[in-house]
C-alpha positions as a printed Julia matrix, in Angstrom:
382×3 Matrix{Float64}:
 114.02  -36.2   113.68
 116.7   -33.68  114.64
 117.0   -32.58  118.24
 118.7   -29.58  119.72
 121.49  -30.88  121.99
 120.6   -28.34  124.71
 116.99  -29.45  124.97
 115.25  -32.81  124.96
 112.39  -31.44  122.86
 112.57  -31.67  119.07
 114.28  -28.62  117.61
 113.27  -29.32  114.03
 111.91  -32.22  112.25
 111.27  -33.64  108.82
 107.83  -32.61  107.62
 106.04  -35.17  105.52
 103.7   -34.15  102.72
 100.59  -35.36  104.55
 101.55  -33.3   107.61
 101.78  -30.0   105.73
  98.94  -27.59  106.3
  97.62  -25.67  103.31
  97.44  -21.87  103.34
  93.63  -21.81  103.43
  93.54  -23.54  106.82
  96.29  -21.57  108.5
  94.36  -18.6   109.87
  92.23  -20.82  112.12
  95.26  -22.64  113.48
  97.68  -19.79  114.25
  96.93  -19.76  117.95
  97.15  -23.54  118.14
 100.65  -23.73  116.7
 101.84  -20.62  118.5
 103.91  -19.26  115.59
 103.14  -15.66  114.66
 103.7   -14.41  111.13
 106.57  -11.97  110.59
 105.93   -8.25  110.8
 106.92   -6.03  107.89
 109.98   -3.83  108.26
 110.15   -0.17  107.38
 111.92    0.15  104.07
 115.11    2.13  103.59
 113.74    5.5   102.46
 117.01    7.42  102.33
 120.75    6.71  102.08
 121.88    4.81  105.19
 123.66    6.73  107.93
 127.44    6.79  108.01
 129.16    5.02  110.9
 132.52    6.13  112.25
 133.84    2.71  113.19
 132.87   -0.9   112.59
 134.23   -3.98  114.38
 133.24   -7.37  112.93
 133.95  -10.48  115.02
 133.76  -13.86  113.27
 132.06  -15.89  116.0
 131.78  -19.18  114.11
 133.58  -20.27  110.95
 134.96  -23.45  109.49
 138.36  -23.42  111.19
 140.82  -21.61  113.42
 144.57  -21.1   113.42
 145.49  -20.17  116.97
 149.02  -18.87  116.36
 148.34  -16.74  113.26
 149.77  -13.21  113.64
 147.47  -10.25  113.25
 148.22   -7.37  110.95
 147.11   -3.93  109.92
 146.4    -2.94  106.32
 145.58    0.72  105.79
 142.82    1.56  108.23
 141.84   -2.09  108.81
 143.11   -3.9   111.89
 142.93   -7.71  111.87
 143.26   -9.44  115.26
 143.15  -13.23  115.64
 141.81  -14.74  118.86
 144.59  -17.2   119.72
 144.13  -19.66  122.58
 141.87  -17.76  124.93
 144.59  -17.56  127.57
 145.21  -14.8   130.12
 147.8   -13.9   132.78
 145.72  -15.62  135.48
 143.79  -17.97  133.2
 145.3   -21.41  132.48
 144.28  -23.4   129.39
 140.65  -24.46  129.39
 137.95  -23.88  126.86
 138.88  -22.6   123.43
 136.94  -21.64  120.33
 134.85  -24.21  118.47
 134.95  -24.23  114.68
 132.35  -25.92  112.5
 130.9   -25.68  109.01
 128.63  -22.77  109.78
 128.81  -19.01  110.09
 128.03  -16.39  112.73
 129.27  -12.81  112.94
 128.91  -10.03  115.5
 129.08   -6.44  114.23
 129.57   -3.49  116.57
 129.26   -0.04  115.03
 129.76    3.44  116.48
 128.32    6.69  115.23
 129.22    9.65  117.39
 128.3     8.58  120.92
 126.0     5.78  119.72
 126.97    2.12  119.72
 124.94   -0.62  118.08
 125.4    -4.41  118.2
 124.02   -6.81  115.59
 124.32  -10.61  115.48
 124.36  -11.92  111.9
 123.65  -15.66  111.59
 124.06  -18.3   114.29
 126.32  -21.15  113.14
 125.44  -24.85  112.99
 125.24  -25.72  116.69
 124.36  -23.83  119.88
 127.43  -25.33  121.58
 129.76  -23.49  119.2
 127.83  -20.2   119.26
 127.39  -20.09  123.04
 130.95  -21.21  123.76
 132.51  -18.72  121.35
 130.28  -15.79  122.28
 131.19  -16.32  125.94
 134.93  -16.6   125.26
 135.12  -13.4   123.2
 133.04  -11.49  125.76
 129.87  -10.86  123.77
 127.15   -9.55  126.09
 123.76  -10.8   124.78
 122.03   -7.94  126.6
 123.86   -5.49  124.33
 122.29   -6.83  121.13
 120.11   -4.35  119.27
 119.11   -6.65  116.39
 119.72  -10.06  114.82
 119.79  -10.91  111.12
 119.34  -14.31  109.46
 120.8   -14.32  105.96
 118.85  -17.38  104.74
 117.15  -20.55  105.92
 120.02  -23.06  105.88
 120.79  -24.96  109.07
 124.49  -24.02  109.07
 123.34  -20.41  109.53
 120.43  -20.84  112.0
 121.25  -24.1   113.82
 122.66  -22.32  116.89
 119.72  -19.93  117.26
 117.3   -22.0   119.37
 119.94  -22.96  121.95
 121.29  -19.39  122.05
 117.79  -18.1   122.83
 117.25  -20.69  125.57
 120.6   -19.83  127.14
 120.38  -16.05  126.9
 116.74  -15.26  126.16
 116.06  -13.74  129.57
 118.97  -11.32  129.1
 117.93  -10.12  125.64
 116.08   -6.85  125.12
 112.31   -7.35  124.91
 111.03   -7.68  121.35
 114.54   -7.91  119.95
 114.13   -7.83  116.15
 115.18  -10.75  113.99
 115.33   -9.71  110.34
 114.66  -12.34  107.68
 114.39  -11.92  103.92
 110.97  -13.49  103.53
 108.79  -16.44  104.47
 111.0   -18.9   102.58
 113.5   -18.68  105.46
 111.1   -20.74  107.6
 110.46  -23.6   105.14
 111.51  -27.08  106.24
 114.33  -28.3   104.02
 115.84  -31.47  102.66
 119.51  -31.48  101.66
 119.76  -33.07   98.22
 123.33  -32.12   97.26
 126.53  -34.05   97.92
 127.92  -35.74   99.89
 124.77  -37.17  101.55
 121.05  -36.38  101.41
 118.86  -35.86  104.46
 116.67  -33.71  106.71
 118.07  -30.16  106.87
 115.74  -28.81  109.52
 113.5   -25.79  110.04
 113.41  -22.81  112.38
 111.45  -23.22  115.62
 108.78  -20.51  115.36
 107.43  -21.33  118.82
 110.93  -20.86  120.27
 111.13  -17.39  118.72
 107.78  -16.47  120.24
 108.77  -17.81  123.67
 111.95  -15.69  123.6
 109.93  -12.57  122.69
 111.73  -12.18  119.37
 110.12   -9.74  116.94
 110.47  -11.54  113.6
 110.59   -8.9   110.87
 110.36   -9.64  107.16
 112.5    -7.47  104.91
 111.98   -8.33  101.27
 113.26   -4.83  100.41
 116.22   -2.81  101.75
 115.71   -1.88  105.4
 117.52   -0.09  108.19
 118.81   -2.33  111.0
 119.37   -0.95  114.51
 119.74    2.56  113.13
 123.27    1.93  111.79
 123.26   -1.06  109.43
 121.02   -1.9   106.53
 120.01   -5.06  104.75
 120.13   -5.35  101.01
 116.69   -6.87  100.82
 116.29   -9.75   98.42
 119.12  -10.03   95.9
 118.25  -10.03   92.18
 120.26  -12.02   89.66
 121.84   -9.49   87.33
 125.36  -10.83   86.7
 126.93  -14.0    85.3
 126.41  -15.73   88.65
 124.18  -18.79   88.77
 122.3   -20.37   91.67
 123.09  -23.95   92.62
 120.25  -25.6    94.53
 121.55  -28.14   97.06
 118.31  -28.12   99.06
 114.55  -28.47   98.54
 111.98  -26.46  100.47
 108.91  -28.23  101.84
 105.95  -25.87  101.78
 103.46  -25.74  104.65
 103.41  -25.69  108.46
 103.28  -28.52  110.98
 103.68  -28.31  114.77
 105.15  -24.79  114.62
 107.76  -25.6   111.98
 107.6   -24.61  108.33
 106.47  -21.8   106.04
 103.03  -20.37  105.3
 102.18  -21.05  101.68
 100.16  -17.85  101.24
 103.21  -15.77  102.21
 105.5   -17.27   99.55
 106.04  -16.01   95.99
 102.98  -16.79   93.89
 104.65  -19.48   91.8
 105.5   -21.52   94.93
 102.2   -21.34   96.81
 100.49  -24.35   95.27
 103.5   -26.66   95.51
 104.27  -29.31   98.1
 108.01  -28.76   97.6
 110.3   -26.6    95.47
 114.04  -26.39   94.75
 115.73  -23.6    96.69
 116.31  -20.5    94.58
 117.24  -18.45   97.69
 114.95  -15.57   96.79
 114.83  -14.79  100.51
 118.61  -14.45  100.9
 119.82  -11.07  102.18
 123.17   -9.46  102.97
 123.91   -6.92  105.72
 125.94   -3.77  105.1
 127.32   -0.62  106.71
 128.2     2.76  105.23
 131.62    3.55  106.75
 132.33    7.27  106.86
 134.75    8.39  104.18
 135.47    4.84  102.99
 132.35    3.27  101.53
 130.37    0.12  102.1
 131.32   -2.86  104.26
 129.17   -5.77  103.03
 128.59   -8.92  105.1
 127.48  -11.43  102.46
 126.98  -14.42  104.78
 126.68  -17.17  102.12
 126.16  -15.65   98.64
 123.96  -18.37   97.15
 122.66  -15.61   94.85
 126.24  -14.58   94.06
 128.71  -12.38   95.92
 128.83   -9.88   93.04
 125.03   -9.73   92.94
 124.98   -9.13   96.71
 127.45   -6.24   96.41
 125.55   -4.74   93.47
 122.34   -4.87   95.48
 124.02   -3.18   98.46
 125.2    -0.42   96.13
 121.75   -0.01   94.59
 119.98   -0.02   97.96
 122.31    2.54   99.54
 123.22    4.77   96.62
 126.86    4.33   97.65
 129.09    2.97   94.91
 132.43    2.62   96.71
 132.93   -0.76   98.45
 135.52   -0.73  101.22
 135.24   -4.4   102.18
 133.3    -7.57  101.53
 133.24  -10.21  104.28
 131.55  -13.59  104.34
 130.91  -16.81  102.51
 131.11  -16.44   98.75
 129.73  -19.94   98.01
 132.37  -20.72   95.41
 133.56  -24.12   96.69
 131.11  -26.07   94.45
 131.98  -24.18   91.24
 134.57  -24.88   88.55
 137.79  -22.88   88.3
 136.68  -20.69   85.38
 133.65  -19.51   87.34
 135.81  -18.73   90.39
 138.22  -16.77   88.18
 135.3   -14.76   86.77
 134.27  -13.87   90.32
 137.77  -12.74   91.28
 137.94  -10.67   88.08
 134.6    -9.02   88.92
 135.77   -8.12   92.44
 138.96   -6.72   90.98
 137.0    -4.64   88.46
 134.73   -3.29   91.22
 137.88   -2.15   93.06
 136.82   -3.55   96.44
 139.47   -2.41   98.94
 139.48   -5.58  101.09
 138.19   -9.08  100.38
 137.76  -11.39  103.4
 136.43  -14.85  102.41
 134.81  -17.09  105.06
 132.81  -20.3   105.37
 131.81  -21.65  101.93
 134.19  -19.55   99.79
 136.55  -22.47   99.16
 140.33  -22.76   98.94
 140.42  -22.39   95.12
 138.99  -18.89   95.53
 141.59  -17.97   98.13
 144.47  -19.26   96.0
 143.29  -17.47   92.86
 142.57  -14.25   94.76
 145.98  -14.46   96.41
 147.57  -14.46   92.96
 145.29  -11.84   91.39
 144.54   -9.38   94.22
 147.14  -10.08   96.95
 147.03   -6.59   98.48
 143.24   -6.77   98.89
 142.95  -10.29  100.31
 142.79  -10.89  104.07
 142.68  -14.28  105.84
 140.21  -14.67  108.7
 139.35  -17.52  111.1
 136.91  -18.36  113.86
 137.37  -15.63  116.48
 139.05  -13.09  114.19
 138.22   -9.45  114.86
 138.26   -6.99  111.95
 138.2    -3.31  112.84
 137.37   -0.7   110.21
 137.63    3.06  110.61
 138.75    5.15  113.55
């Protein structure tokens, strides 16, 4: 059983086959388990609005380099966090890095400002600590997005909601790419196998979070949009390091009748990440800025889906995990070649992208590659 370090109650737990509740019995038990089903989002009916400026803060990533100099490339300003010192602030807390990912995106459009939190890292300690140090005001959040149902992307969520839930806007939307995001999971890939957790549906309800399912492209907070689910149309292949357990027990898990038809009658299924989504912005005069998060479905597929959803072909930047660490060198080279062919202006790898990708990209597209760390701020536009 996994427990959230900020609360003595179980945060998520392994769900045995006998504990799973079949879809036919769920309707009668909804009130008992306290977990409401996601609402449906309004689909993206027109090209997304242009934003004048976009600032993306990497709240949680795998590591930090405190003395790295910032730089400016074209219209993009890259600012590293450093130590967290100040003129009247001696050394104390500093950023926490871990194998997880969380990003904060602030966009402006005319006089409007919107704030979106994309993913939540592996632990609440890292997310809360880092959000506080960089000055993120939880009350300013207009939406949250979960890219997919892996613990290194949602593990910090429950503790973040307990810490800041009272400050959040009522019915703050949390966008997910489908019911699969809620399935309990077992990690079956290297280096060790084990319980990989599940989202606390009761915790979302207690924090007045409006869970919104977005299988298709959807507008987020009036400025951003999600790609919706990402089809497999390129050479990219899905690796499946986790297995979904299907059913609900004690407020954890996924409703079988809300899953794709071929998964509904199963007790468990290998992850194909059909629910994975990316988040994107249409930056005025420059093109798309795509936050891929983890790219289990492929970073090129994610970009292609953002282009198709928005009708905007030009890609100004791609930021996030590209999930290339587990792949062989030839596959990584094919990905770099595809990004080069797409003429993406800036490539900013995070999280699970892997050092081989960075080294190959550094040789092949040096002017486009930017290095980011935990706490890095990337500013696009005016």
